[in-house]
N, C-alpha and C positions, 0 to 999 in steps of 0.2 A: 504492499500499500503506500509506502516513504520513499520507495525509490525512485534518483530524482530518472525524470523521463526525457531522453532523447528530441531536444528542437526540433518543431515541425516544419522550420523555415528557416531561413538569414538572412539577414538584410541592414544594411544601413543604418533606414530611417525606422527599424524597429528593433526593440525591446522582447529579448526573450530570460525572465528572470524565475532563477528557481531556489527555494530556502529550504531547507528539512531542517527542523530541531526534534532534538531527546531530551528528555528529561528525567531525573530520577532520585530517587530520595537515598542521599548516604550520612555518615556523620555528620555531615558539617550542614548537613539540611535537604534541602533541596537544589541541586546543583546540572548547569548545561551541559550534558555527556557529549550530548553528538550537536555539530553546527555546520552545516555546510550549506555554500553557495553558490551560485553564478549568475551574472550581472548584477545589477543594480538592485539587489534588495538582503538585506541584512540585519541582524541586532548587533550590539557591541559588549557590552553586558548584563549579567543581572543585579538584577535591587534590587535593596532586603529592607523596604520599610515597614514591613510584619514581621520582621526576624527571618530567620533562616529557612526554617519551614514553605516560605512560599516564596516564588522567587515571579517576580515583575519584570516583563521585557518588552523594549519598545522596536517594533517593527519598522524599519528607515527602508523609504522610497524615494532616494533621491532627485529623481527625475520627479516627481510630487505628482503624476498620474499619467495617464495611460493615452495612447494615439492608437492610429488606425496596425494593424498586427499584434501590437502588442501581448505577451501572453505570460503571465504572471502565477506561478505555482509555489502555495504553502503547504507545507507539512509539520503537523507538530505531535508528538507522541509520547506522552507521560507515562510511566511506570515505576513500579516500586514505590508507594507511595507521595510523589511529586506529586505539586501544589504550585499550580504558574497560573496568573494576569496578562494576557499580553493585552499591547491599547499601540494606539500612536500616535508618533509629535504633532500633528495636523493633519486636517483635513485630504482625504485622497480624491483624485477628478481622474473624469472623463473626456476626452475634449470632442471638439465634434470630428467627427468622423472624415476619411477623405475620399474621394470622388472614387473608390474602387469600394468601397464600401466594408473591408475585411475590418472582420471582428478584435475588438476589444475586450480581453478576457483574464479573467481571475477566478483562478479554482483551490480553492483552501478546504483540507484535511487536517478533520481533529480526531485523533486515536487517544482515546481518555481508558486505560488499563483500570483495572480492580482498583478499587479502593486508594483514588488520585480524584482529582479535578484542573480544568480546566476554566478560565473565565476571560472568552474572547468581547471584549469592549472598545473597540476601533472609533475615532470621531468619526463625524460624518462620509459621506462619500456627496461628490456634484456630481452631475450629470448632464451637460452642456447639453442642451439642444443639437440636434443632429448629430448625436453618438449613435453609436451603431455597438451594443457591448450585451456581453455573458459573463455574472456575476453566479457563480458557487461555491457553497458548503457544503461539505458533507463530515456529519457529526458522530462517529463511531465510540457507546457504551459497552465499557462490560460491566458485569457484574458489581454492584459497592463504589461505581465512579458517578460523575455527576459532573453538570456545567449547568454555567449561565453564557448567552448568546444575546448582541443588541446589533443591529444593522439600524441605522440611520439616514436615509437619502433625501437628499434633493434635488429633484427634477428639474432642469432650467434654472436660469440666475435672477432667483427671485430682486433681488435688492436693485438691477438694471433693467426690470421687467420686461429682461426673456423670456419667458412659457417656453416648458420641453414641449411643445410642438409640431414637431419634424424627429426624426432615429428612431429608433428600438432600443428597446432593454427587454432581458430576460431574468431575473433571479431567483434563483432555486435554493432554496435551506433544506435539507434531508436530516433525518435523527434516526440511527440504525443502533437498537437495543437488541444484545447479545448477538448480532448479527438479522437481527426484522425490522424493517421498516415498520418506526413506530410514530414519524411525523414529516409529513412533508408541506412545505410554502412556497407557490407558486406565484411572481408578477411575473404579467408579460405585459409591456406599453410598445405600443406602433400606433401614435396618434392619426395619422393619417389613414390608418385601416381599420381604427378601433375608439368610440369615444369616451374611454374607459379614462385618461385624465380631466375628465368632466361629469362624468357620469354616476350619479350618489352610488350604486354597486360597484365603485370602482375608487378613483383616489376623487369625487366629488371638488374638483378643481383647486383645492389644497395642492402644494409642490413641494410637503417633506411629508413624508412617513418613514415612521417610527416604529422597530419591532423589538423585543427582547424573548427567549423564547429561557426556560429553566428547569432543570429536573434531573433526573425525578424524582417525585415526591411520590414512594409506593405507599402511603398511608393519605390518602386525601383527606378522610377527616379531620387528620390531626395538622392542618394547614387552613383551618375554617378559621381564624381570626387571623392568619394574614390575609387570607383572600380581601376579609373584609376593610382590615388596613390601606391595602391596593387599591379597591373598589372606590374608598374615599382620598388618595391621594387623584388619583384617574378624573374625578367628578371635580376637585378641585384646582382640576389643570384649566391653563386656560388651551392647551391641545383638545382634541376632539379623540377620547380614547377611553380605552376599555378593557376591562380584565376578562381574560377565562382560564379553563382547565380543562384541561384536552386532554384526558386520560391521565396518564402522570405527569402532565408537565404545562405548567403556568405559561401563557401567553399573552403579551399587553402590547397595544395595538398604538399608533396614534396618528393622527393626521395635523397638521398645521400647515403655519407657513414662516417657521422659525426652525431652522435645525439647531440654535443655543436651546431653546425650549423645549424641544423634542429629547434633548442628549440629559436636559437638567430633569424631565420627567423620568425618563429611564434610570437616572441615577438615583433622584429621589426613592424612585422604588425598589431598585439594586442594594440599597440600603437596609431595606427590609428584608429582604427575600436571603439575602446573603449568610446570616445568622442565623437562617432554619436549616437553609440546604450546605454551606461551606462551615458554620460553625466559627464566624470570624464577624467582629464587626466591620463597616465599611473602613473604608481605606484608599483615597481615592490617590491611583498616580500623582506624583509629583512634577512629571510632562504636564499635566492638567492645566498648573496653576502658572505657569510659563506663558 
């Protein structure tokens, strides 16, 4: 699953970048046992603001965004009791596609072995008008493993009054529990072929979409108080937001016009989810304050 893949093509005007991380628990706590990269995609070193048991990693992509033909592949594996939180120092961008309409692709695979946890908490993605992109995340959970992952996506450039009125986006998130598909989220937008950007059954005219998924919670009746708190947070938010318990997984969705507000909403929810699922109080990565 985590083997580096031979690039599909190679040109001077595109980036094929790969990052393969392996974390494990040692006498020194959670350590980065494997860090292989090719192209402009890497991490520098783990940080330990919560102590050595849980590593914070900052994913670096110096180009800052994807152009036509770019292919970013990220694989993270935790084992032997490791715990990791992964974030980014800045927003990701998917720029306008070239006339050839070659895809801008990002593929993320999280392999969470038994007794470990991953928190995937990047800053927002900004999808420029006329982008042509495919974004996927596959999360593989073993028994007694858990995760929290969010995604905040801004479609278009609202601050410049540029709507996402052309281009295409396919976003897919899949969660596998002990090899079986447990959850699938998919969003496909193509404003020239469908009206989902404005349709009430789609984006409803909003530019920013937020999604947080967390779990598993094998005993759903034990999180009734958490659900009440999350519903209250969503009800007080300026975003249009809702909470769902889908089997063993919590899902929080939001629609709005500001990525900062969307991230703040998901952060507020994360502060309540984390102690119950991960067993730790909220600790925002230091990079978020810079």
